[in-house]
Structure formats: C-alpha cells, structure tokens
N, CA, C, O and CB atoms as a CASP TS submission, in Angstrom:
PFRMAT TS
TARGET T0000
AUTHOR 0000-0000-0000
METHOD Language model
MODEL 1
PARENT N/A
ATOM      1  N   MET     1       1.021  -0.996   0.274  1.00  0.00           N
ATOM      2  CA  MET     1      -0.161  -0.172   0.135  1.00  0.00           C
ATOM      3  C   MET     1       1.204   1.409   0.188  1.00  0.00           C
ATOM      4  O   MET     1       2.144   1.571   0.966  1.00  0.00           O
ATOM      5  CB  MET     1      -1.724  -0.484   1.771  1.00  0.00           C
ATOM      6  N   ASP     2       0.788   2.178  -0.829  1.00  0.00           N
ATOM      7  CA  ASP     2       1.200   3.303  -0.889  1.00  0.00           C
ATOM      8  C   ASP     2       0.276   4.742  -0.276  1.00  0.00           C
ATOM      9  O   ASP     2      -0.847   5.156  -0.563  1.00  0.00           O
ATOM     10  CB  ASP     2       1.481   3.278  -2.206  1.00  0.00           C
ATOM     11  N   VAL     3       1.203   5.182   0.567  1.00  0.00           N
ATOM     12  CA  VAL     3       0.714   6.562   1.133  1.00  0.00           C
ATOM     13  C   VAL     3       1.183   8.131   0.614  1.00  0.00           C
ATOM     14  O   VAL     3       2.383   8.403   0.563  1.00  0.00           O
ATOM     15  CB  VAL     3       1.116   6.490   2.560  1.00  0.00           C
ATOM     16  N   GLN     4       0.449   8.842   0.346  1.00  0.00           N
ATOM     17  CA  GLN     4       1.177   9.941  -0.315  1.00  0.00           C
ATOM     18  C   GLN     4       1.165  11.001   1.388  1.00  0.00           C
ATOM     19  O   GLN     4       0.185  10.990   2.132  1.00  0.00           O
ATOM     20  CB  GLN     4       0.097  10.711  -2.069  1.00  0.00           C
ATOM     21  N   PHE     5       2.102  11.593   1.608  1.00  0.00           N
ATOM     22  CA  PHE     5       1.853  12.557   2.578  1.00  0.00           C
ATOM     23  C   PHE     5       2.694  13.738   2.398  1.00  0.00           C
ATOM     24  O   PHE     5       3.906  13.674   2.196  1.00  0.00           O
ATOM     25  CB  PHE     5       2.026  12.018   3.871  1.00  0.00           C
ATOM     26  N   SER     6       1.720  15.294   2.511  1.00  0.00           N
ATOM     27  CA  SER     6       2.383  16.435   2.425  1.00  0.00           C
ATOM     28  C   SER     6       3.993  16.615   2.861  1.00  0.00           C
ATOM     29  O   SER     6       4.588  16.214   3.862  1.00  0.00           O
ATOM     30  CB  SER     6       1.590  17.235   3.140  1.00  0.00           C
ATOM     31  N   PRO     7       4.416  17.320   1.793  1.00  0.00           N
ATOM     32  CA  PRO     7       6.096  17.635   2.407  1.00  0.00           C
ATOM     33  C   PRO     7       6.266  17.992   3.536  1.00  0.00           C
ATOM     34  O   PRO     7       7.381  17.955   4.057  1.00  0.00           O
ATOM     35  CB  PRO     7       6.880  18.666   1.827  1.00  0.00           C
ATOM     36  N   GLU     8       4.892  18.533   4.329  1.00  0.00           N
ATOM     37  CA  GLU     8       5.651  19.207   5.872  1.00  0.00           C
ATOM     38  C   GLU     8       5.552  17.911   6.385  1.00  0.00           C
ATOM     39  O   GLU     8       6.642  17.537   6.818  1.00  0.00           O
ATOM     40  CB  GLU     8       4.768  20.606   7.005  1.00  0.00           C
ATOM     41  N   LEU     9       4.439  16.875   6.532  1.00  0.00           N
ATOM     42  CA  LEU     9       4.196  15.635   7.274  1.00  0.00           C
ATOM     43  C   LEU     9       5.357  15.037   7.005  1.00  0.00           C
ATOM     44  O   LEU     9       6.148  14.720   7.893  1.00  0.00           O
ATOM     45  CB  LEU     9       2.978  14.790   6.918  1.00  0.00           C
ATOM     46  N   ALA    10       5.606  14.782   5.445  1.00  0.00           N
ATOM     47  CA  ALA    10       6.533  13.758   5.510  1.00  0.00           C
ATOM     48  C   ALA    10       8.127  14.266   5.910  1.00  0.00           C
ATOM     49  O   ALA    10       8.993  13.397   6.010  1.00  0.00           O
ATOM     50  CB  ALA    10       6.456  13.056   4.105  1.00  0.00           C
ATOM     51  N   THR    11       8.417  15.466   6.096  1.00  0.00           N
ATOM     52  CA  THR    11       9.504  15.697   6.630  1.00  0.00           C
ATOM     53  C   THR    11       9.459  15.818   8.344  1.00  0.00           C
ATOM     54  O   THR    11      10.448  16.180   8.981  1.00  0.00           O
ATOM     55  CB  THR    11       9.953  16.864   5.925  1.00  0.00           C
ATOM     56  N   LYS    12       8.614  15.584   8.760  1.00  0.00           N
ATOM     57  CA  LYS    12       8.487  15.423  10.259  1.00  0.00           C
ATOM     58  C   LYS    12       8.015  14.367  10.637  1.00  0.00           C
ATOM     59  O   LYS    12       7.776  14.238  11.837  1.00  0.00           O
ATOM     60  CB  LYS    12       7.783  16.286  10.873  1.00  0.00           C
ATOM     61  N   LEU    13       7.694  13.121   9.567  1.00  0.00           N
ATOM     62  CA  LEU    13       7.753  12.006  10.084  1.00  0.00           C
ATOM     63  C   LEU    13       9.494  11.485   9.657  1.00  0.00           C
ATOM     64  O   LEU    13      10.086  10.771  10.466  1.00  0.00           O
ATOM     65  CB  LEU    13       6.411  11.115   9.496  1.00  0.00           C
ATOM     66  N   THR    14       9.961  11.773   8.782  1.00  0.00           N
ATOM     67  CA  THR    14      11.468  11.200   8.197  1.00  0.00           C
ATOM     68  C   THR    14      12.169  11.938   9.655  1.00  0.00           C
ATOM     69  O   THR    14      12.985  11.187  10.189  1.00  0.00           O
ATOM     70  CB  THR    14      12.181  11.993   6.195  1.00  0.00           C
ATOM     71  N   GLU    15      11.985  13.195  10.320  1.00  0.00           N
ATOM     72  CA  GLU    15      12.348  13.624  11.460  1.00  0.00           C
ATOM     73  C   GLU    15      12.354  12.972  12.753  1.00  0.00           C
ATOM     74  O   GLU    15      13.291  13.089  13.543  1.00  0.00           O
ATOM     75  CB  GLU    15      11.794  14.489  11.548  1.00  0.00           C
ATOM     76  N   LEU    16      11.430  12.362  12.948  1.00  0.00           N
ATOM     77  CA  LEU    16      10.891  11.378  14.054  1.00  0.00           C
ATOM     78  C   LEU    16      11.312  10.398  14.007  1.00  0.00           C
ATOM     79  O   LEU    16      11.854  10.055  15.058  1.00  0.00           O
ATOM     80  CB  LEU    16       9.697  11.093  14.159  1.00  0.00           C
ATOM     81  N   ALA    17      11.345   9.407  12.898  1.00  0.00           N
ATOM     82  CA  ALA    17      12.103   8.173  12.491  1.00  0.00           C
ATOM     83  C   ALA    17      13.356   8.368  12.807  1.00  0.00           C
ATOM     84  O   ALA    17      13.834   7.469  13.499  1.00  0.00           O
ATOM     85  CB  ALA    17      12.037   7.804  11.102  1.00  0.00           C
ATOM     86  N   THR    18      14.242   9.467  12.465  1.00  0.00           N
ATOM     87  CA  THR    18      15.732   9.502  12.329  1.00  0.00           C
ATOM     88  C   THR    18      16.079   9.614  14.005  1.00  0.00           C
ATOM     89  O   THR    18      16.893   8.890  14.578  1.00  0.00           O
ATOM     90  CB  THR    18      16.347  10.943  11.256  1.00  0.00           C
ATOM     91  N   GLN    19      15.285  10.670  14.636  1.00  0.00           N
ATOM     92  CA  GLN    19      15.316  10.200  15.822  1.00  0.00           C
ATOM     93  C   GLN    19      15.350   9.318  16.640  1.00  0.00           C
ATOM     94  O   GLN    19      16.311   9.166  17.394  1.00  0.00           O
ATOM     95  CB  GLN    19      14.930  10.401  16.060  1.00  0.00           C
ATOM     96  N   GLN    20      14.243   8.528  16.643  1.00  0.00           N
ATOM     97  CA  GLN    20      14.153   7.209  16.896  1.00  0.00           C
ATOM     98  C   GLN    20      15.065   5.823  16.316  1.00  0.00           C
ATOM     99  O   GLN    20      15.006   4.665  16.729  1.00  0.00           O
ATOM    100  CB  GLN    20      12.959   7.105  16.579  1.00  0.00           C
ATOM    101  N   GLY    21      15.752   6.286  15.427  1.00  0.00           N
ATOM    102  CA  GLY    21      16.266   5.098  15.120  1.00  0.00           C
ATOM    103  C   GLY    21      15.859   4.292  13.993  1.00  0.00           C
ATOM    104  O   GLY    21      16.665   3.488  13.523  1.00  0.00           O
ATOM    105  N   ARG    22      14.632   4.420  13.476  1.00  0.00           N
ATOM    106  CA  ARG    22      13.646   3.658  12.914  1.00  0.00           C
ATOM    107  C   ARG    22      13.124   3.821  11.819  1.00  0.00           C
ATOM    108  O   ARG    22      12.579   4.905  12.025  1.00  0.00           O
ATOM    109  CB  ARG    22      12.829   3.596  13.513  1.00  0.00           C
ATOM    110  N   LYS    23      12.774   3.452  10.384  1.00  0.00           N
ATOM    111  CA  LYS    23      12.072   3.574   9.603  1.00  0.00           C
ATOM    112  C   LYS    23      11.207   4.321   9.459  1.00  0.00           C
ATOM    113  O   LYS    23      10.436   4.134  10.400  1.00  0.00           O
ATOM    114  CB  LYS    23      11.811   2.905   9.481  1.00  0.00           C
ATOM    115  N   PRO    24      10.832   5.113   8.811  1.00  0.00           N
ATOM    116  CA  PRO    24       9.550   6.054   8.516  1.00  0.00           C
ATOM    117  C   PRO    24       8.355   5.163   8.350  1.00  0.00           C
ATOM    118  O   PRO    24       7.284   5.630   8.737  1.00  0.00           O
ATOM    119  CB  PRO    24       9.711   6.989   7.117  1.00  0.00           C
ATOM    120  N   SER    25       8.363   3.835   7.787  1.00  0.00           N
ATOM    121  CA  SER    25       7.557   3.090   7.095  1.00  0.00           C
ATOM    122  C   SER    25       7.134   2.433   8.741  1.00  0.00           C
ATOM    123  O   SER    25       6.023   2.142   9.182  1.00  0.00           O
ATOM    124  CB  SER    25       8.308   2.078   5.689  1.00  0.00           C
ATOM    125  N   ASP    26       8.202   2.367   9.256  1.00  0.00           N
ATOM    126  CA  ASP    26       7.870   1.649  10.585  1.00  0.00           C
ATOM    127  C   ASP    26       6.855   2.158  11.867  1.00  0.00           C
ATOM    128  O   ASP    26       6.049   1.659  12.653  1.00  0.00           O
ATOM    129  CB  ASP    26       9.162   1.503  11.170  1.00  0.00           C
ATOM    130  N   VAL    27       7.461   3.527  11.530  1.00  0.00           N
ATOM    131  CA  VAL    27       6.893   4.823  12.239  1.00  0.00           C
ATOM    132  C   VAL    27       5.442   4.769  11.868  1.00  0.00           C
ATOM    133  O   VAL    27       4.685   4.613  12.825  1.00  0.00           O
ATOM    134  CB  VAL    27       7.612   6.309  11.729  1.00  0.00           C
ATOM    135  N   VAL    28       4.896   4.864  10.688  1.00  0.00           N
ATOM    136  CA  VAL    28       3.458   4.836  10.255  1.00  0.00           C
ATOM    137  C   VAL    28       2.995   3.551  10.229  1.00  0.00           C
ATOM    138  O   VAL    28       1.808   3.223  10.222  1.00  0.00           O
ATOM    139  CB  VAL    28       3.215   5.421   8.954  1.00  0.00           C
ATOM    140  N   GLU    29       3.857   2.895  10.217  1.00  0.00           N
ATOM    141  CA  GLU    29       2.719   1.394  10.657  1.00  0.00           C
ATOM    142  C   GLU    29       2.284   1.415  12.211  1.00  0.00           C
ATOM    143  O   GLU    29       1.139   1.179  12.597  1.00  0.00           O
ATOM    144  CB  GLU    29       3.673  -0.390  10.462  1.00  0.00           C
ATOM    145  N   GLU    30       3.076   1.647  12.812  1.00  0.00           N
ATOM    146  CA  GLU    30       3.094   1.875  14.336  1.00  0.00           C
ATOM    147  C   GLU    30       1.619   2.797  14.696  1.00  0.00           C
ATOM    148  O   GLU    30       0.664   2.455  15.393  1.00  0.00           O
ATOM    149  CB  GLU    30       4.673   2.819  14.802  1.00  0.00           C
ATOM    150  N   ALA    31       1.802   3.817  14.093  1.00  0.00           N
ATOM    151  CA  ALA    31       0.638   4.803  14.347  1.00  0.00           C
ATOM    152  C   ALA    31      -0.653   4.434  13.976  1.00  0.00           C
ATOM    153  O   ALA    31      -1.700   4.572  14.608  1.00  0.00           O
ATOM    154  CB  ALA    31       0.833   6.005  13.700  1.00  0.00           C
ATOM    155  N   VAL    32      -0.383   3.770  12.477  1.00  0.00           N
ATOM    156  CA  VAL    32      -1.911   3.426  12.499  1.00  0.00           C
ATOM    157  C   VAL    32      -2.527   2.127  13.087  1.00  0.00           C
ATOM    158  O   VAL    32      -3.736   1.944  13.232  1.00  0.00           O
ATOM    159  CB  VAL    32      -2.343   3.416  11.161  1.00  0.00           C
ATOM    160  N   ALA    33      -1.634   1.332  13.376  1.00  0.00           N
ATOM    161  CA  ALA    33      -1.977   0.281  14.402  1.00  0.00           C
ATOM    162  C   ALA    33      -2.767   0.877  15.644  1.00  0.00           C
ATOM    163  O   ALA    33      -3.925   0.537  15.888  1.00  0.00           O
ATOM    164  CB  ALA    33      -0.628  -0.413  14.915  1.00  0.00           C
ATOM    165  N   ARG    34      -1.982   1.886  16.493  1.00  0.00           N
ATOM    166  CA  ARG    34      -2.339   2.471  17.598  1.00  0.00           C
ATOM    167  C   ARG    34      -3.816   3.163  17.425  1.00  0.00           C
ATOM    168  O   ARG    34      -4.684   3.392  18.266  1.00  0.00           O
ATOM    169  CB  ARG    34      -1.238   3.416  17.959  1.00  0.00           C
ATOM    170  N   TYR    35      -3.769   3.414  15.972  1.00  0.00           N
ATOM    171  CA  TYR    35      -5.263   4.826  15.710  1.00  0.00           C
ATOM    172  C   TYR    35      -6.117   3.401  15.489  1.00  0.00           C
ATOM    173  O   TYR    35      -6.936   3.570  16.393  1.00  0.00           O
ATOM    174  CB  TYR    35      -5.251   6.460  13.738  1.00  0.00           C
ATOM    175  N   LEU    36      -6.415   2.340  15.001  1.00  0.00           N
ATOM    176  CA  LEU    36      -7.147   1.449  14.640  1.00  0.00           C
ATOM    177  C   LEU    36      -7.466   1.232  16.059  1.00  0.00           C
ATOM    178  O   LEU    36      -8.470   1.670  16.621  1.00  0.00           O
ATOM    179  CB  LEU    36      -6.607   0.388  13.742  1.00  0.00           C
ATOM    180  N   ASP    37      -6.453   0.458  16.645  1.00  0.00           N
ATOM    181  CA  ASP    37      -6.960  -0.227  18.082  1.00  0.00           C
ATOM    182  C   ASP    37      -8.371   0.969  18.727  1.00  0.00           C
ATOM    183  O   ASP    37      -9.554   0.708  18.944  1.00  0.00           O
ATOM    184  CB  ASP    37      -5.225  -0.271  19.466  1.00  0.00           C
ATOM    185  N   GLU    38      -7.610   2.284  18.880  1.00  0.00           N
ATOM    186  CA  GLU    38      -8.167   3.032  19.568  1.00  0.00           C
ATOM    187  C   GLU    38      -9.516   3.197  18.945  1.00  0.00           C
ATOM    188  O   GLU    38     -10.464   3.109  19.726  1.00  0.00           O
ATOM    189  CB  GLU    38      -7.416   4.111  19.761  1.00  0.00           C
ATOM    190  N   GLU    39      -9.761   3.404  17.773  1.00  0.00           N
ATOM    191  CA  GLU    39     -11.273   3.138  16.724  1.00  0.00           C
ATOM    192  C   GLU    39     -11.906   2.113  17.880  1.00  0.00           C
ATOM    193  O   GLU    39     -12.798   2.443  18.660  1.00  0.00           O
ATOM    194  CB  GLU    39     -10.984   2.136  14.699  1.00  0.00           C
ATOM    195  N   ASP    40     -11.205   0.681  17.828  1.00  0.00           N
ATOM    196  CA  ASP    40     -12.292  -0.357  17.567  1.00  0.00           C
ATOM    197  C   ASP    40     -12.729  -0.291  19.196  1.00  0.00           C
ATOM    198  O   ASP    40     -13.764  -0.814  19.608  1.00  0.00           O
ATOM    199  CB  ASP    40     -11.698  -2.081  16.843  1.00  0.00           C
ATOM    200  N   ARG    41     -11.610   0.562  20.206  1.00  0.00           N
ATOM    201  CA  ARG    41     -12.202   0.483  21.562  1.00  0.00           C
ATOM    202  C   ARG    41     -13.094   1.609  21.489  1.00  0.00           C
ATOM    203  O   ARG    41     -14.080   1.159  22.072  1.00  0.00           O
ATOM    204  CB  ARG    41     -11.170   0.559  22.802  1.00  0.00           C
ATOM    205  N   LEU    42     -13.369   2.725  21.165  1.00  0.00           N
ATOM    206  CA  LEU    42     -14.310   3.784  20.789  1.00  0.00           C
ATOM    207  C   LEU    42     -15.405   2.946  20.266  1.00  0.00           C
ATOM    208  O   LEU    42     -16.439   3.023  20.928  1.00  0.00           O
ATOM    209  CB  LEU    42     -13.747   4.885  19.725  1.00  0.00           C
ATOM    210  N   PHE    43     -15.434   2.158  19.230  1.00  0.00           N
ATOM    211  CA  PHE    43     -16.566   1.766  18.978  1.00  0.00           C
ATOM    212  C   PHE    43     -17.259   0.515  19.825  1.00  0.00           C
ATOM    213  O   PHE    43     -18.474   0.334  19.753  1.00  0.00           O
ATOM    214  CB  PHE    43     -16.457   1.559  17.710  1.00  0.00           C
ATOM    215  N   ALA    44     -16.482  -0.253  20.556  1.00  0.00           N
ATOM    216  CA  ALA    44     -17.110  -1.167  21.649  1.00  0.00           C
ATOM    217  C   ALA    44     -17.749   0.038  22.773  1.00  0.00           C
ATOM    218  O   ALA    44     -18.949   0.056  23.047  1.00  0.00           O
ATOM    219  CB  ALA    44     -15.756  -2.344  22.443  1.00  0.00           C
ATOM    220  N   ALA    45     -17.038   0.746  23.199  1.00  0.00           N
ATOM    221  CA  ALA    45     -17.514   1.692  24.335  1.00  0.00           C
ATOM    222  C   ALA    45     -19.250   2.415  23.872  1.00  0.00           C
ATOM    223  O   ALA    45     -20.236   2.659  24.567  1.00  0.00           O
ATOM    224  CB  ALA    45     -16.111   3.117  24.474  1.00  0.00           C
ATOM    225  N   LEU    46     -18.996   2.556  22.513  1.00  0.00           N
ATOM    226  CA  LEU    46     -20.312   3.375  21.817  1.00  0.00           C
ATOM    227  C   LEU    46     -21.548   2.373  21.810  1.00  0.00           C
ATOM    228  O   LEU    46     -22.710   2.656  22.101  1.00  0.00           O
ATOM    229  CB  LEU    46     -19.981   3.885  20.066  1.00  0.00           C
ATOM    230  N   GLU    47     -20.997   1.028  21.379  1.00  0.00           N
ATOM    231  CA  GLU    47     -21.634  -0.193  21.473  1.00  0.00           C
ATOM    232  C   GLU    47     -22.348  -0.305  23.310  1.00  0.00           C
ATOM    233  O   GLU    47     -23.522  -0.403  23.665  1.00  0.00           O
ATOM    234  CB  GLU    47     -20.308  -1.471  20.999  1.00  0.00           C
ATOM    235  N   ARG    48     -21.262  -0.247  24.025  1.00  0.00           N
ATOM    236  CA  ARG    48     -21.923  -0.799  25.214  1.00  0.00           C
ATOM    237  C   ARG    48     -22.945   0.427  25.828  1.00  0.00           C
ATOM    238  O   ARG    48     -23.989   0.165  26.425  1.00  0.00           O
ATOM    239  CB  ARG    48     -20.700  -1.303  26.358  1.00  0.00           C
ATOM    240  N   GLY    49     -22.507   1.663  25.599  1.00  0.00           N
ATOM    241  CA  GLY    49     -23.595   2.894  25.734  1.00  0.00           C
ATOM    242  C   GLY    49     -24.996   2.520  25.359  1.00  0.00           C
ATOM    243  O   GLY    49     -26.035   2.357  25.998  1.00  0.00           O
ATOM    244  N   GLU    50     -24.636   2.437  24.012  1.00  0.00           N
ATOM    245  CA  GLU    50     -26.300   2.404  23.288  1.00  0.00           C
ATOM    246  C   GLU    50     -26.897   0.667  24.126  1.00  0.00           C
ATOM    247  O   GLU    50     -27.949   0.575  24.758  1.00  0.00           O
ATOM    248  CB  GLU    50     -26.173   2.260  20.751  1.00  0.00           C
ATOM    249  N   ARG    51     -26.403   0.077  24.009  1.00  0.00           N
ATOM    250  CA  ARG    51     -26.705  -1.076  24.882  1.00  0.00           C
ATOM    251  C   ARG    51     -27.404  -0.710  26.162  1.00  0.00           C
ATOM    252  O   ARG    51     -28.624  -0.859  26.246  1.00  0.00           O
ATOM    253  CB  ARG    51     -25.452  -1.798  25.220  1.00  0.00           C
ATOM    254  N   ALA    52     -26.777  -0.294  27.046  1.00  0.00           N
ATOM    255  CA  ALA    52     -27.347   0.320  28.114  1.00  0.00           C
ATOM    256  C   ALA    52     -28.552   1.428  28.284  1.00  0.00           C
ATOM    257  O   ALA    52     -29.429   1.406  29.148  1.00  0.00           O
ATOM    258  CB  ALA    52     -26.392   0.763  28.565  1.00  0.00           C
ATOM    259  N   LEU    53     -28.378   2.367  27.279  1.00  0.00           N
ATOM    260  CA  LEU    53     -29.700   3.499  27.131  1.00  0.00           C
ATOM    261  C   LEU    53     -30.482   2.321  26.755  1.00  0.00           C
ATOM    262  O   LEU    53     -31.044   2.006  27.803  1.00  0.00           O
ATOM    263  CB  LEU    53     -29.678   5.002  25.827  1.00  0.00           C
ATOM    264  N   GLU    54     -30.859   1.428  25.769  1.00  0.00           N
ATOM    265  CA  GLU    54     -31.827   0.325  25.367  1.00  0.00           C
ATOM    266  C   GLU    54     -32.413  -0.304  26.765  1.00  0.00           C
ATOM    267  O   GLU    54     -33.586  -0.658  26.883  1.00  0.00           O
ATOM    268  CB  GLU    54     -31.015  -0.887  24.405  1.00  0.00           C
ATOM    269  N   ARG    55     -31.252  -0.408  27.998  1.00  0.00           N
ATOM    270  CA  ARG    55     -31.678  -1.101  28.867  1.00  0.00           C
ATOM    271  C   ARG    55     -32.353  -0.077  29.938  1.00  0.00           C
ATOM    272  O   ARG    55     -32.953  -0.554  30.902  1.00  0.00           O
ATOM    273  CB  ARG    55     -30.602  -1.972  29.310  1.00  0.00           C
ATOM    274  N   GLY    56     -32.263   1.211  29.781  1.00  0.00           N
ATOM    275  CA  GLY    56     -32.544   2.170  30.708  1.00  0.00           C
ATOM    276  C   GLY    56     -31.904   2.090  31.831  1.00  0.00           C
ATOM    277  O   GLY    56     -32.431   2.243  32.933  1.00  0.00           O
ATOM    278  N   ASP    57     -30.316   1.760  31.559  1.00  0.00           N
ATOM    279  CA  ASP    57     -29.701   2.190  32.513  1.00  0.00           C
ATOM    280  C   ASP    57     -28.533   3.384  32.191  1.00  0.00           C
ATOM    281  O   ASP    57     -27.440   3.376  31.624  1.00  0.00           O
ATOM    282  CB  ASP    57     -29.240   1.024  33.094  1.00  0.00           C
ATOM    283  N   PHE    58     -29.284   4.313  32.801  1.00  0.00           N
ATOM    284  CA  PHE    58     -28.416   5.681  32.254  1.00  0.00           C
ATOM    285  C   PHE    58     -28.529   6.746  33.678  1.00  0.00           C
ATOM    286  O   PHE    58     -29.293   6.545  34.622  1.00  0.00           O
ATOM    287  CB  PHE    58     -29.336   6.567  30.545  1.00  0.00           C
ATOM    288  N   LEU    59     -27.868   7.543  33.591  1.00  0.00           N
ATOM    289  CA  LEU    59     -28.131   8.613  34.529  1.00  0.00           C
ATOM    290  C   LEU    59     -28.573   9.589  34.018  1.00  0.00           C
ATOM    291  O   LEU    59     -28.234   9.668  32.837  1.00  0.00           O
ATOM    292  CB  LEU    59     -27.189   9.013  35.211  1.00  0.00           C
ATOM    293  N   THR    60     -29.496  10.793  34.530  1.00  0.00           N
ATOM    294  CA  THR    60     -30.086  11.767  34.247  1.00  0.00           C
ATOM    295  C   THR    60     -28.686  13.058  34.527  1.00  0.00           C
ATOM    296  O   THR    60     -27.741  13.029  35.314  1.00  0.00           O
ATOM    297  CB  THR    60     -31.550  11.757  35.174  1.00  0.00           C
ATOM    298  N   GLN    61     -28.932  13.672  33.918  1.00  0.00           N
ATOM    299  CA  GLN    61     -27.802  15.003  33.769  1.00  0.00           C
ATOM    300  C   GLN    61     -27.475  15.382  35.438  1.00  0.00           C
ATOM    301  O   GLN    61     -26.347  15.422  35.929  1.00  0.00           O
ATOM    302  CB  GLN    61     -28.663  16.681  32.786  1.00  0.00           C
ATOM    303  N   GLU    62     -28.942  15.682  36.257  1.00  0.00           N
ATOM    304  CA  GLU    62     -28.895  16.353  37.664  1.00  0.00           C
ATOM    305  C   GLU    62     -28.234  14.866  38.276  1.00  0.00           C
ATOM    306  O   GLU    62     -27.903  15.118  39.435  1.00  0.00           O
ATOM    307  CB  GLU    62     -30.685  17.014  38.433  1.00  0.00           C
ATOM    308  N   GLN    63     -27.952  13.601  38.000  1.00  0.00           N
ATOM    309  CA  GLN    63     -28.016  12.569  38.801  1.00  0.00           C
ATOM    310  C   GLN    63     -26.262  12.247  38.669  1.00  0.00           C
ATOM    311  O   GLN    63     -25.650  11.490  39.423  1.00  0.00           O
ATOM    312  CB  GLN    63     -29.229  11.343  38.260  1.00  0.00           C
ATOM    313  N   MET    64     -25.662  13.021  37.528  1.00  0.00           N
ATOM    314  CA  MET    64     -24.659  12.680  37.329  1.00  0.00           C
ATOM    315  C   MET    64     -23.606  14.242  37.926  1.00  0.00           C
ATOM    316  O   MET    64     -22.396  14.303  38.145  1.00  0.00           O
ATOM    317  CB  MET    64     -24.721  12.111  35.772  1.00  0.00           C
ATOM    318  N   ALA    65     -24.375  15.020  38.005  1.00  0.00           N
ATOM    319  CA  ALA    65     -23.590  16.419  38.779  1.00  0.00           C
ATOM    320  C   ALA    65     -23.783  16.114  40.380  1.00  0.00           C
ATOM    321  O   ALA    65     -22.974  16.584  41.179  1.00  0.00           O
ATOM    322  CB  ALA    65     -24.482  18.197  38.335  1.00  0.00           C
ATOM    323  N   ASP    66     -24.780  15.386  40.774  1.00  0.00           N
ATOM    324  CA  ASP    66     -24.417  15.014  42.012  1.00  0.00           C
ATOM    325  C   ASP    66     -23.371  14.060  42.188  1.00  0.00           C
ATOM    326  O   ASP    66     -22.545  14.211  43.088  1.00  0.00           O
ATOM    327  CB  ASP    66     -25.426  14.601  42.596  1.00  0.00           C
ATOM    328  N   ARG    67     -23.346  13.340  41.607  1.00  0.00           N
ATOM    329  CA  ARG    67     -22.321  12.659  41.703  1.00  0.00           C
ATOM    330  C   ARG    67     -20.659  13.269  41.477  1.00  0.00           C
ATOM    331  O   ARG    67     -19.656  12.887  42.080  1.00  0.00           O
ATOM    332  CB  ARG    67     -22.693  11.715  40.856  1.00  0.00           C
ATOM    333  N   ILE    68     -20.741  14.154  40.586  1.00  0.00           N
ATOM    334  CA  ILE    68     -19.846  14.606  40.753  1.00  0.00           C
ATOM    335  C   ILE    68     -19.164  15.951  41.709  1.00  0.00           C
ATOM    336  O   ILE    68     -18.006  16.364  41.754  1.00  0.00           O
ATOM    337  CB  ILE    68     -19.827  14.568  39.809  1.00  0.00           C
ATOM    338  N   GLN    69     -20.366  16.400  42.404  1.00  0.00           N
ATOM    339  CA  GLN    69     -20.087  17.097  43.737  1.00  0.00           C
ATOM    340  C   GLN    69     -20.067  16.243  44.705  1.00  0.00           C
ATOM    341  O   GLN    69     -19.754  16.827  45.742  1.00  0.00           O
ATOM    342  CB  GLN    69     -20.995  18.096  44.118  1.00  0.00           C
ATOM    343  N   ARG    70     -20.256  15.110  44.870  1.00  0.00           N
ATOM    344  CA  ARG    70     -19.949  14.246  45.794  1.00  0.00           C
ATOM    345  C   ARG    70     -18.352  13.764  45.743  1.00  0.00           C
ATOM    346  O   ARG    70     -17.675  13.626  46.761  1.00  0.00           O
ATOM    347  CB  ARG    70     -20.923  13.148  45.629  1.00  0.00           C
ATOM    348  N   LEU    71     -17.999  13.595  44.764  1.00  0.00           N
ATOM    349  CA  LEU    71     -16.594  13.062  44.355  1.00  0.00           C
ATOM    350  C   LEU    71     -15.609  14.195  44.742  1.00  0.00           C
ATOM    351  O   LEU    71     -14.509  13.967  45.245  1.00  0.00           O
ATOM    352  CB  LEU    71     -16.478  12.698  42.679  1.00  0.00           C
ATOM    353  N   LEU    72     -16.090  15.443  44.469  1.00  0.00           N
ATOM    354  CA  LEU    72     -15.112  16.671  44.461  1.00  0.00           C
ATOM    355  C   LEU    72     -15.605  17.213  46.312  1.00  0.00           C
ATOM    356  O   LEU    72     -15.011  18.238  46.646  1.00  0.00           O
ATOM    357  CB  LEU    72     -15.616  18.128  42.793  1.00  0.00           C
ATOM    358  N   ARG    73     -16.067  16.933  46.839  1.00  0.00           N
ATOM    359  CA  ARG    73     -16.459  17.115  48.200  1.00  0.00           C
ATOM    360  C   ARG    73     -15.072  16.579  49.044  1.00  0.00           C
ATOM    361  O   ARG    73     -14.614  15.441  48.948  1.00  0.00           O
ATOM    362  CB  ARG    73     -17.945  16.216  48.541  1.00  0.00           C
ATOM    363  N   PRO    74     -14.441  17.819  50.006  1.00  0.00           N
ATOM    364  CA  PRO    74     -13.606  17.114  50.835  1.00  0.00           C
ATOM    365  C   PRO    74     -14.014  16.136  51.971  1.00  0.00           C
ATOM    366  O   PRO    74     -13.148  15.570  52.639  1.00  0.00           O
ATOM    367  CB  PRO    74     -12.917  17.992  51.336  1.00  0.00           C
TER
END
C-alpha cells in the first residue's frame, strides 16, 4: 500500500523516525495500528453505551452532577 503525505508531514515523519533510529514506514505502521486499536475501543464503548440506553441503564444530567459534586467534596 502506498500512502502520500504532504511535504511538511513527510519531513516531520522522517525527522521523528531518524531521532528514534527507525524507518519511517515502521513509525507509520505503528501509528496506524494504534489508531485502529483506539477506534475499536471507541466503537466498543459506544455499543456498550447504546445497549445501556436500550436497557434504561443511565443517569440523568442531575444525577451525574450530584455524583460529581460528591466526588469533589473534601
């Protein structure tokens, strides 16, 4: 797979890879892998939230504000 970067981004990538003693392609692969893992976690959390809403398992805004206030009290 070929990916094209702007000259500015390519320069930053090359500089970062050089500082780390790595190949730019390895830095890109790691960054994309981290991004995809985070996206998976985000979508899983959204699905859990949707299921909780469907069950009626949620807090109102007032209930959440009360919980936060209790946590912040000394």
